C-alpha positions in Angstrom: 28.5 -1.8 2.2 27.8 -5.5 1.2 23.9 -5.9 1.2 21.5 -8.7 1.3 18.2 -7.2 -0.4 14.8 -8.6 0.6 11.8 -7.5 -1.4 9.3 -8.6 -3.7 6.4 -6.3 -5.2 7.0 -3.0 -7.4 7.4 -1.0 -4.0 10.7 -2.4 -3.5 12.3 -1.7 -6.6 13.3 2.1 -6.4 15.4 1.1 -3.2 17.0 -1.8 -4.5 18.1 0.1 -8.2 19.1 3.3 -5.4 21.0 1.1 -3.3 23.0 -0.2 -6.3 23.4 3.0 -7.9 24.9 4.4 -4.8 27.8 2.1 -5.2 26.7 -0.7 -2.5 27.7 -4.4 -3.2 24.0 -6.1 -3.8 25.6 -9.5 -2.6 22.0 -11.4 -2.6 18.4 -10.4 -3.5 15.5 -12.4 -1.7 12.3 -12.2 -3.5 9.0 -14.4 -2.9 8.7 -17.3 -5.3 6.8 -17.0 -8.5 3.1 -17.3 -8.3 -0.1 -17.0 -10.3 -1.6 -13.5 -10.7 -4.0 -11.7 -13.0 -7.5 -12.8 -14.5 -5.5 -15.6 -16.5 -3.5 -16.8 -13.2 -0.4 -17.6 -15.0 2.7 -17.8 -13.1 4.4 -14.5 -12.6 7.6 -13.1 -11.1 8.0 -10.4 -8.4 9.1 -7.1 -9.8 11.8 -7.3 -7.8 12.9 -10.7 -9.5 12.6 -8.9 -12.9 15.1 -6.2 -11.6 17.4 -8.7 -10.3 17.6 -10.7 -13.2 18.3 -7.6 -15.6 21.0 -6.4 -13.4 22.2 -9.7 -12.7 22.4 -10.0 -9.1 22.3 -13.2 -7.3 18.7 -14.3 -6.5 17.1 -16.4 -4.4 13.2 -17.2 -3.9 12.8 -19.4 -1.0 9.3 -20.1 0.5 10.5 -20.3 4.3 13.8 -18.1 5.7 13.7 -21.0 8.6 15.8 -23.5 6.4 19.0 -24.3 7.5 20.4 -24.4 4.1 19.4 -20.7 3.5 20.8 -19.7 6.7 24.1 -21.5 6.1 23.9 -19.3 2.5 23.4 -15.9 4.3 25.9 -16.4 6.8 28.7 -17.2 4.1 27.9 -14.0 2.4 29.5 -12.2 5.6 27.0 -9.2 4.7 27.1 -5.9 6.1 23.5 -5.4 6.4 20.1 -6.4 5.3 17.4 -4.2 3.9 14.2 -5.3 3.4 11.5 -3.9 1.7 7.8 -5.1 1.3 9.2 -8.6 1.2 6.5 -10.5 2.4 8.0 -13.0 4.4 8.6 -13.2 8.2 12.6 -13.3 9.2 13.0 -15.1 12.1 16.0 -14.4 14.7 18.2 -16.7 13.3 18.1 -14.4 10.2 18.0 -11.1 12.0 21.1 -11.6 13.5 23.3 -12.5 10.5 23.8 -9.3 8.9 27.1 -7.6 11.0 24.7 -4.3 11.3 21.4 -6.3 11.7 18.6 -5.9 9.3 16.7 -2.5 8.4 13.4 -2.4 7.5 11.6 0.6 4.6 8.3 1.0 6.6 5.6 3.3 4.5 4.6 5.3 7.5 5.2 7.6 10.0 6.2 4.7 12.8 4.7 4.1 15.4 1.7 5.2 13.5 0.5 2.6 11.0 2.1 -0.5 12.1 1.2 -3.8 10.0 0.5 -4.6 6.4 -1.8 -1.9 4.8 -0.1 1.7 6.5 -0.8 3.6 3.1 -4.4 2.5 2.9 -5.2 3.3 6.6 -3.6 6.3 6.6 -6.0 7.8 3.5 -9.2 6.2 5.2 -8.0 8.1 8.8 -8.0 11.3 6.9 -4.4 12.0 7.7 -2.7 14.8 6.2 0.7 13.6 6.0 2.6 10.2 5.9 6.2 9.3 5.2 9.0 6.7 5.4 10.4 5.1 8.6 13.7 3.2 8.3 13.6 1.0 11.1 15.8 -1.4 12.8 14.4 -4.9 12.5 13.6 -6.7 15.7 11.0 -9.3 16.1 8.0 -7.5 16.9 5.7 -6.1 14.3 7.2 -2.9 12.9 8.4 -2.3 16.6 12.1 -1.9 16.0 13.7 1.5 16.5 13.9 4.3 14.5 16.7 5.5 12.4 15.2 8.1 9.9 11.9 9.2 9.0 10.8 11.5 6.2 7.6 12.9 5.9 5.3 14.1 2.7 1.9 15.4 2.5 -1.1 13.3 1.4 -2.8 15.1 -1.6 -6.6 15.5 -1.9 -6.7 13.7 -4.7 -4.1 10.9 -3.9 -5.3 7.1 -4.2 -3.4 4.0 -2.5 -1.7 4.0 -5.6 -0.3 7.4 -6.7 1.0 8.0 -2.7 2.4 4.2 -2.8 4.4 5.3 -6.1 5.4 8.4 -4.4 6.5 6.8 -0.9 8.5 4.2 -3.0 10.6 6.9 -4.1 11.2 8.4 -0.9 12.0 5.1 0.6 14.5 5.0 -2.1 16.3 8.4 -1.0 15.9 7.4 2.9 17.4 4.2 2.7 20.3 5.6 0.6 20.7 8.6 3.4 20.3 6.3 6.4 23.1 3.6 5.0 25.1 6.9 4.5 24.5 8.0 7.8 25.4 4.5 9.5 28.7 4.7 7.5 29.7 8.3 8.7 28.5 7.4 12.7 25.7 10.1 12.2 22.8 7.9 12.9 21.4 6.7 16.4 18.5 4.8 16.7 15.4 5.7 18.7 12.9 3.5 20.3 9.3 4.0 19.2 7.0 5.2 21.4 4.7 2.4 22.5 1.6 4.7 23.8 1.4 6.2 20.1 1.3 3.2 18.2 -1.8 2.4 16.0 -2.0 -0.5 13.6 -2.6 -1.0 10.1 -4.5 -4.6 9.3 -4.4 -5.7 6.0 -7.4 -4.8 4.2 -10.3 -7.1 3.7 -12.7 -7.2 0.8 -16.3 -6.5 2.9 -14.6 -3.3 3.6 -14.4 -2.1 0.0 -18.4 -2.4 -0.1 -19.7 1.4 0.4 -21.7 2.1 3.5 -24.1 5.3 2.1 -24.9 5.9 6.1 -21.4 7.1 6.7 -20.3 10.8 5.2 -19.6 11.8 1.7 -16.1 12.7 3.1 -15.3 9.6 4.8 -16.7 7.5 1.7 -14.5 9.8 -0.9 -11.5 8.6 1.3 -12.7 5.0 1.0 -12.6 5.2 -2.8 -8.9 6.8 -2.9 -7.9 4.2 -0.3 -9.3 1.1 -2.4 -7.8 2.1 -5.5 -6.6 0.2 -7.3 -7.7 -2.9 -5.1 -10.2 -4.1 -4.0 -12.1 -1.0 -5.3 -14.9 0.8 -3.4 -18.4 -1.1 -4.6 -21.9 -0.9 -4.5 -25.2 -2.0 -6.1 -27.8 -0.1 -7.9 -31.0 -1.7 -10.0 -29.2 -5.0 -10.1 -25.7 -3.7 -11.4 -22.4 -4.3 -9.2 -20.3 -1.1 -9.6 -17.0 0.0 -8.8 -16.4 3.6 -7.8 -12.8 4.9 -9.1 -13.3 8.7 -8.7 -15.4 10.9 -6.4 -15.8 14.3 -5.2 -17.7 15.4 -2.2 -21.1 17.8 -3.2 -23.8 19.5 -1.1 -26.8 17.9 -2.3 -29.2 16.6 0.0 -31.0 13.2 -0.3 -34.2 11.7 1.7 -31.9 8.9 2.5 -28.6 7.2 2.1 -27.7 5.6 -1.3 -30.3 7.7 -3.4 -29.6 9.2 -6.2 -30.1 12.8 -6.2 -29.3 13.7 -9.6 -27.2 12.9 -13.2 -25.6 14.8 -14.6 -22.7 15.2 -17.3 -20.1 15.7 -14.5 -21.3 12.8 -12.2 -23.8 10.4 -10.5 -25.0 12.6 -7.2 -25.4 10.0 -4.3 -26.6 10.9 -1.4 -24.9 10.1 2.0 -25.0 10.2 5.8 -23.8 13.4 5.7 -23.5 15.4 2.1 -23.6 13.3 -1.2 -21.1 12.1 -3.0 -20.7 12.8 -7.1 -19.5 9.5 -8.9 -17.2 10.6 -11.7 -15.4 7.6 -12.8 -17.3 4.0 -12.4 -16.9 0.6 -13.7 -19.6 -2.1 -14.2 -18.6 -5.6 -13.3 -16.8 -7.0 -16.1 -16.9 -3.6 -18.3 -14.5 -0.7 -18.4 -14.1 1.9 -16.7 -16.2 5.0 -17.3 -17.0 8.5 -16.9 -20.2 9.1 -15.3 -21.9 10.6 -19.0 -20.4 7.3 -20.5 -22.1 5.1 -18.1 -25.1 7.0 -18.3 -25.7 7.1 -22.1 -26.1 3.0 -21.7 -27.8 2.8 -17.9 -30.8 4.9 -17.2 -30.3 5.4 -13.6 -32.5 8.2 -12.6 -33.5 10.5 -9.6 -34.6 8.4 -6.7 -33.1 5.1 -7.7 -31.1 3.8 -4.3 -27.8 1.9 -3.8 -28.0 -1.0 -2.0 -27.4 -0.9 1.6 -24.3 -2.4 3.2 -26.2 -3.7 6.1 -29.5 -4.8 4.7 -30.4 -6.6 8.2 -30.8 -2.9 9.7 
């Protein structure tokens, strides 16, 4: 097939590679413009741009898809289909209707569950046991199009947003190739989504990542995994701003949520609304990620010390 591919971050890369390796013609790659990134805020190109340049694909980085000039360019390609994977720009109806077979989206959830911007993190936060990839025929709604193909994977107990992202990126690459093969062979039909089962995955907000110690240890543990690598679950203790990168649930009991129950070599045990959490890998503001033992060698936290509550006016 002749394909226009639209994607930006690392999630999109395996799919673009797989489509090209499967023998499809990548007629044009759309990716977002270079933008400042990192601590130094240096201008950086997207992961998809890097791959497109490496493989010498035709590349465009429009700020909007509403430009008449771009529409003319897309129409001239006479593409069979457009594949979209975490592109980051809304496709107007004028673009959705350009390819002969429309536009397909690689979405990182089992739609209609977790429509929206943060399906991977929301699945972990909710304690879902599985997630997956949906190949969807795009329409003008937010992840509302008909489903062409779905494949599921288990969410492991130690999966972070990053590890699950990486698994789903690879699964998405397999799924889009399978879907296009099925379309070519006439073996795939579109199934409308069940609107009654729809659930949304809104973009993560920074304030969500502050730990609320009144919650159960299990839910805080999920938050630690969901906010890894960004923005990082965090709290404050004795004036120290601390991010928690790895934690496990324990049965220790504290007098109040946020109280340090014990400081051990395997972790800092903190009481929660139900159960307690063992902080295993932490990082103070401006510092490096450290094991609990490494952190405690330079900071004298003691049982009875308390992490700052999230809601300080209660």
